[in-house]
C-alpha positions in Angstrom: 3.0 -29.5 -7.9 2.3 -29.8 -4.1 2.3 -26.2 -3.4 -0.2 -25.3 -6.1 -2.3 -28.4 -4.5 -2.7 -27.2 -1.1 -3.4 -23.5 -2.0 -4.3 -22.9 -5.1 -6.3 -19.9 -3.8 -2.8 -18.1 -3.1 -2.2 -18.6 -6.9 -5.6 -17.4 -8.0 -4.6 -14.0 -5.3 -1.4 -13.2 -6.6 -3.3 -13.5 -10.3 -5.8 -11.1 -9.7 -4.1 -8.6 -7.3 -1.3 -8.2 -9.7 -3.4 -8.4 -12.6 -5.3 -4.9 -10.9 -2.1 -3.5 -10.2 -0.7 -3.2 -13.2 -4.5 -2.5 -14.8 -3.1 1.5 -14.9 -0.2 0.4 -16.8 -2.5 -1.2 -19.5 -5.0 1.9 -19.6 -2.6 4.1 -20.1 -1.0 2.4 -23.4 -4.2 1.1 -24.6 -6.3 4.6 -23.7 -9.5 2.7 -22.6 -10.3 4.7 -19.1 -13.1 3.0 -18.9 -11.5 0.0 -18.0 -9.5 2.1 -15.2 -13.6 3.8 -13.9 -14.5 -0.5 -13.9 -11.6 -1.9 -12.1 -12.3 1.1 -9.1 -15.8 0.3 -9.0 -14.7 -3.6 -8.3 -12.2 -3.1 -5.9 -14.8 -0.5 -4.2 -17.5 -2.8 -3.9 -14.5 -6.2 -3.0 -14.1 -4.0 -0.2 -17.3 -3.5 1.1 -17.9 -7.2 -0.1 -14.9 -7.9 2.4 -16.9 -6.1 5.3 -20.2 -8.0 4.6 -18.0 -11.4 4.4 -16.3 -10.9 7.8 -20.1 -11.2 9.5 -21.8 -13.2 7.3 -18.7 -15.7 6.3 -17.2 -15.8 9.5 -20.2 -15.3 11.9 -23.2 -16.3 10.0 -24.7 -13.4 10.3 -26.9 -12.5 7.1 -27.1 -8.6 7.3 -30.1 -7.5 4.5 -29.2 -3.6 5.5 -25.5 -3.8 4.8 -25.7 -1.1 2.0 -26.6 1.5 4.6 -23.1 1.8 5.5 -22.4 2.7 2.1 -24.3 5.1 2.2 -23.8 6.6 5.0 -19.7 6.9 4.3 -20.8 8.7 0.7 -22.5 10.7 2.6 -19.9 12.0 5.1 -17.6 12.9 2.2 -21.1 14.7 0.1 -22.1 17.1 3.3 -18.9 17.9 4.1 -17.4 18.8 1.0 -21.3 20.6 0.8 -20.4 23.4 3.5 -17.0 23.4 1.9 -15.0 21.3 4.3 -12.5 19.2 2.1 -9.8 17.7 4.2 -9.9 13.8 3.1 -8.8 13.2 6.9 -11.6 14.7 8.9 -14.1 13.0 5.5 -12.8 9.4 6.0 -13.0 9.6 10.1 -16.4 10.8 9.9 -16.9 7.8 7.0 -15.9 5.6 9.5 -16.7 6.4 12.8 -20.4 7.1 11.6 -20.5 4.1 10.1 -19.1 2.2 13.1 -21.7 3.8 15.6 -25.0 3.1 13.8 -23.5 -0.5 13.8 -23.3 0.0 17.5 -26.5 1.4 18.3 -28.4 -1.7 15.6 -26.7 -4.0 16.7 -26.8 -3.8 20.6 -30.8 -4.7 18.9 -30.4 -7.0 16.0 -27.7 -9.2 17.7 -30.2 -10.2 20.2 -32.6 -12.1 16.9 -31.5 -14.7 14.9 -31.7 -16.5 11.6 -35.2 -14.4 9.4 -35.7 -12.1 12.9 -31.9 -10.6 11.9 -31.9 -10.3 8.4 -35.3 -8.5 8.4 -34.8 -6.4 10.6 -31.0 -4.9 9.4 -33.2 -4.4 6.7 -35.1 -3.0 8.3 -32.7 -0.2 9.9 -31.2 0.0 6.7 -34.5 1.2 5.4 -35.3 3.9 7.5 -31.5 5.3 6.6 -32.6 5.1 3.3 -35.9 6.7 3.9 -34.4 9.4 6.4 -31.9 10.4 3.4 -34.6 10.9 0.6 -36.6 13.5 3.3 -33.8 15.5 3.6 -34.1 18.6 0.9 -31.6 20.1 1.8 -28.8 17.5 0.5 -30.9 16.8 -2.5 -33.3 14.6 -1.5 -34.4 11.6 -3.6 -32.5 13.7 -6.5 -28.6 13.0 -4.6 -26.1 15.5 -4.0 -23.2 16.3 -6.6 -19.5 16.3 -5.1 -18.0 18.9 -6.7 -14.5 18.3 -5.2 -13.0 15.3 -4.3 -11.1 14.7 -0.4 -7.6 16.9 0.0 -5.1 15.2 1.9 -2.9 18.1 2.9 -0.7 17.6 -0.2 0.5 14.5 0.3 -1.9 12.4 -2.0 -3.9 14.4 -5.1 -6.8 12.1 -5.8 -7.6 14.4 -8.5 -5.7 12.1 -10.5 -7.2 9.2 -11.8 -4.2 7.0 -11.6 -3.8 8.2 -7.9 -7.3 7.8 -7.0 -6.6 3.8 -7.9 -4.0 3.1 -6.7 -5.3 4.7 -3.6 -8.5 2.5 -4.0 -6.4 -0.1 -4.8 -4.4 -0.1 -1.2 -7.1 0.5 0.6 -8.1 -3.2 -0.7 -4.9 -5.1 0.2 -5.3 -2.8 3.7 -8.9 -4.4 4.0 -8.4 -8.0 3.3 -4.5 -7.7 5.6 -7.0 -6.8 8.2 -9.7 -9.1 7.6 -7.0 -12.3 7.7 -5.0 -10.8 10.7 -9.1 -10.9 12.3 -9.9 -14.0 11.5 -5.9 -15.8 12.3 -6.3 -13.9 15.9 -8.1 -15.8 19.3 -11.0 -13.0 18.5 -11.0 -14.7 14.8 -11.3 -18.3 16.6 -14.6 -16.9 18.2 -16.2 -15.7 16.2 -16.0 -18.3 13.8 -16.4 -20.6 17.2 -19.8 -19.3 17.9 -21.0 -19.8 14.2 -21.0 -23.7 14.5 -21.9 -23.9 18.1 -22.7 -20.7 20.4 -24.1 -22.7 23.3 -20.7 -23.8 23.4 -18.7 -21.1 23.4 -21.1 -19.9 25.5 -20.5 -22.9 28.0 -16.2 -22.5 27.9 -16.9 -18.8 29.0 -17.1 -16.6 26.6 -19.0 -13.9 25.7 -19.9 -14.2 21.5 -22.9 -11.3 21.9 -20.0 -8.9 22.8 -17.4 -10.4 20.5 -20.2 -10.5 18.1 -20.7 -6.6 18.5 -17.7 -6.0 17.8 -17.5 -8.1 14.7 -21.0 -6.3 13.8 -18.9 -3.0 13.9 -15.2 -3.8 12.4 -18.1 -5.2 9.0 -20.0 -1.5 9.1 -16.9 0.8 10.0 -15.2 -1.5 6.7 -18.3 -1.1 5.0 -18.5 2.6 5.6 -14.6 3.0 4.8 -15.7 1.9 0.9 -19.1 4.2 1.2 -16.5 7.3 1.5 -14.3 5.9 -1.8 -17.4 5.6 -3.6 -18.3 8.9 -3.0 -15.2 10.2 -4.6 -15.1 7.6 -7.6 -18.3 9.1 -8.3 -18.5 12.5 -7.4 -22.3 11.6 -6.8 -24.4 10.3 -3.8 -28.0 9.2 -3.4 -30.0 7.4 -1.2 -30.5 4.2 -3.8 -26.7 3.2 -2.4 -28.7 2.2 1.0 -31.5 0.4 -0.6 -32.0 -2.6 0.2 -31.5 -4.2 -3.1 -28.1 -2.6 -2.9 -27.3 -4.7 0.4 -28.8 -7.7 -1.6 -26.0 -7.1 -4.4 -23.4 -7.4 -1.4 -25.2 -10.8 -0.3 -24.9 -11.7 -4.1 -21.3 -10.7 -4.2 -20.0 -12.6 -1.1 -22.0 -15.8 -2.2 -21.1 -16.4 -5.6 -17.0 -15.5 -4.9 -17.5 -17.8 -1.7 -18.5 -17.1 1.6 -15.4 -17.7 4.4 -13.1 -17.3 2.4 -10.6 -13.9 1.6 -10.2 -14.3 -2.0 -13.9 -14.7 -2.5 -14.9 -11.1 -1.6 -12.9 -9.7 -4.5 -13.6 -12.7 -7.0 -17.5 -12.0 -6.6 -17.6 -8.5 -6.8 -15.6 -8.9 -9.8 -17.6 -11.3 -11.7 -20.9 -9.3 -10.0 -19.5 -5.9 -11.8 -18.4 -7.7 -15.0 -21.3 -9.9 -16.1 -23.4 -6.7 -15.2 -21.9 -4.7 -17.5 -21.8 -7.2 -20.1 -25.4 -9.2 -19.7 -26.2 -5.2 -19.7 -25.3 -4.1 -23.3 -27.4 -8.4 -24.1 -30.4 -7.3 -22.9 -32.7 -5.0 -20.3 -33.4 -8.0 -18.4 -30.2 -8.4 -16.7 -31.4 -8.9 -13.0 -33.8 -12.5 -14.6 -30.5 -14.3 -16.0 -28.2 -13.3 -12.6 -31.1 -14.6 -10.2 -30.5 -17.9 -12.3 -27.2 -17.3 -11.7 -27.3 -16.9 -8.1 -29.6 -20.2 -7.6 -27.3 -22.7 -9.5 -24.3 -21.4 -7.7 -26.4 -22.4 -4.3 -27.2 -25.6 -5.6 -24.8 -26.4 -8.0 -21.1 -24.8 -7.0 -21.1 -24.9 -3.6 -18.2 -22.8 -2.4 -19.0 -20.4 -5.3 -15.4 -19.7 -7.7 -13.8 -20.3 -4.7 -14.7 -23.7 -4.2 -14.1 -24.3 -8.0 -10.7 -22.9 -7.9 -9.8 -25.4 -5.0 -11.5 -28.3 -6.8 -9.6 -26.8 -10.5 -6.1 -27.6 -8.1 -7.0 -30.4 -6.5 -7.7 -31.8 -10.4 -5.0 -30.7 -11.9 -2.5 -32.7 -9.8 -4.5 -35.6 -8.5 
């Protein structure tokens, strides 16, 4: 009983990850391939939200342009494929590298601002990338680009197979969660958390918070770029809409809904977002209005999002 009271999130994480690990077996038994596709999208968005949560939840940096890295990562799969280069190692290296480089260049500027100015400048950079890809007719412009063949890994992994693709994404999600967990348990993570709470104090005791924040910003961009590479392979289609400011808003929604600054929060938030979107869009074309209302309710009355609710539920369960 005390174990549940102390760590209800642990049980929730085990349940969520076990469900995702066993889902292909249910799909094989039921023949409902749709659920596999839904889970793939859910996990890819979870990885992107995990990256955003690193700077938003732990670092206090509210980026409204994080979807740009999704688009960059996806195009780093689509553009090589357009020229007949299907090597997955090259594509993923490009996705992570280009996203990290874009985060470094823009972060050098963005992190010199704070508050609403940081939000607006991150969105401005994202929109610059969005309109840049819209204007490149060679790669489909506004119509997007079809990826005929998914990434190839020298015979080590065949992600043309739906189950192989699913578990590749699942292991990637586990890897991103483990990476962020290790980062936030390290000295580096403690400095990031400290800078969010009181940046002047961290500077006074000798930490270069600007440099720490910049590295954190680059890592978050690289994680989201990797998610973009997975998204391109999953959808077999990429378009500039992937990096529009509304997509960045959806990522923020996922993080806030799941619980900022928590390991499991982005996964729960992405799951709630994808499942509610699927359910509400089947009921009404005005589902975004319901979503917006839900976000207001969560922010005002449901402190900590879904993760906070799990904590309170666990505490009440064994009080």
